[in-house]
C-alpha positions as CSV (number, residue, x, y, z in Angstrom):
1,M,0.0,0.0,0.1
2,S,1.3,3.4,-0.9
3,D,2.0,6.3,1.3
4,I,1.3,8.7,-1.7
5,P,-2.4,9.9,-2.3
6,N,-4.0,9.7,-5.2
7,I,-4.6,12.9,-7.2
8,G,-8.2,13.8,-6.7
9,G,-8.0,16.7,-8.9
10,R,-5.5,19.1,-10.8
11,Q,-7.6,22.3,-9.5
12,P,-8.2,23.8,-6.4
13,V,-11.8,23.4,-5.2
14,P,-13.7,26.9,-4.2
15,V,-16.1,26.3,-1.2
16,D,-17.9,28.8,0.7
17,V,-17.3,27.8,4.3
18,V,-19.2,29.0,7.5
19,A,-17.4,30.3,10.7
20,G,-17.1,27.4,13.1
21,Q,-18.3,24.6,11.1
22,S,-16.0,21.7,10.5
23,Y,-15.0,20.1,7.0
24,W,-13.3,16.9,6.7
25,W,-11.0,16.9,4.2
26,C,-9.9,13.9,2.0
27,T,-6.1,12.9,2.3
28,C,-6.2,9.9,0.2
29,G,-7.5,11.4,-3.0
30,S,-9.7,8.8,-3.8
31,S,-13.2,10.3,-2.7
32,K,-15.8,10.9,-5.2
33,S,-16.8,13.9,-3.4
34,Q,-13.5,16.0,-3.7
35,P,-12.3,17.8,-1.8
36,F,-14.3,16.1,1.2
37,C,-14.0,12.6,2.7
38,D,-16.7,9.9,1.5
39,G,-14.9,7.3,3.3
40,S,-12.7,5.9,0.4
41,H,-9.8,5.7,2.6
42,Q,-11.1,2.7,4.4
43,G,-8.4,0.0,4.5
44,T,-5.6,2.5,3.8
45,T,-3.3,4.2,5.9
46,F,-5.0,7.5,5.0
47,A,-7.6,9.4,7.4
48,P,-9.6,12.5,6.8
49,V,-8.2,15.9,8.1
50,E,-10.7,18.2,10.2
51,W,-10.6,21.7,8.9
52,V,-12.6,24.3,10.6
53,A,-13.4,27.6,9.1
54,E,-12.4,30.7,11.4
55,Q,-14.6,32.9,9.3
56,T,-17.4,32.8,6.8
57,R,-16.0,33.3,3.3
58,R,-14.7,31.5,0.2
59,V,-11.7,29.3,0.4
60,F,-9.9,27.0,-2.0
61,F,-9.4,23.4,-1.0
62,C,-6.5,21.3,-2.5
63,A,-7.6,18.5,-4.6
64,C,-4.3,17.2,-5.8
65,K,-3.3,16.4,-2.1
66,R,0.3,17.7,-2.7
67,S,-0.3,21.0,-0.6
68,A,2.3,22.2,1.9
69,K,-0.9,24.1,3.5
70,G,-2.6,20.8,4.1
71,A,-6.4,21.2,3.3
72,L,-6.0,24.5,1.5
73,C,-4.4,24.9,-2.0
74,D,-0.8,26.5,-2.2
75,G,-0.6,26.2,-6.0
76,S,1.1,22.5,-5.9
77,H,-1.1,21.3,-8.6
78,S,0.5,23.6,-11.0
79,K,3.7,21.1,-10.8
80,L,2.0,18.1,-11.5
């Protein structure tokens, strides 16, 4: 089993988040509901990561699973 996640997408996913709400970011890249977890990681070493919105606004979640900023996009998809 690989420690490298699948690429869930090659563009960040814009999401309007609500302050105080939790969002469960997929780390395996296999979820069909990118960028969020749908349980596809079951049986792997991956687990979803909770991301809590500090304020209500639009953020861009990482779909490529290569961001150094965790759940949020840092542009790493441009190097794929």
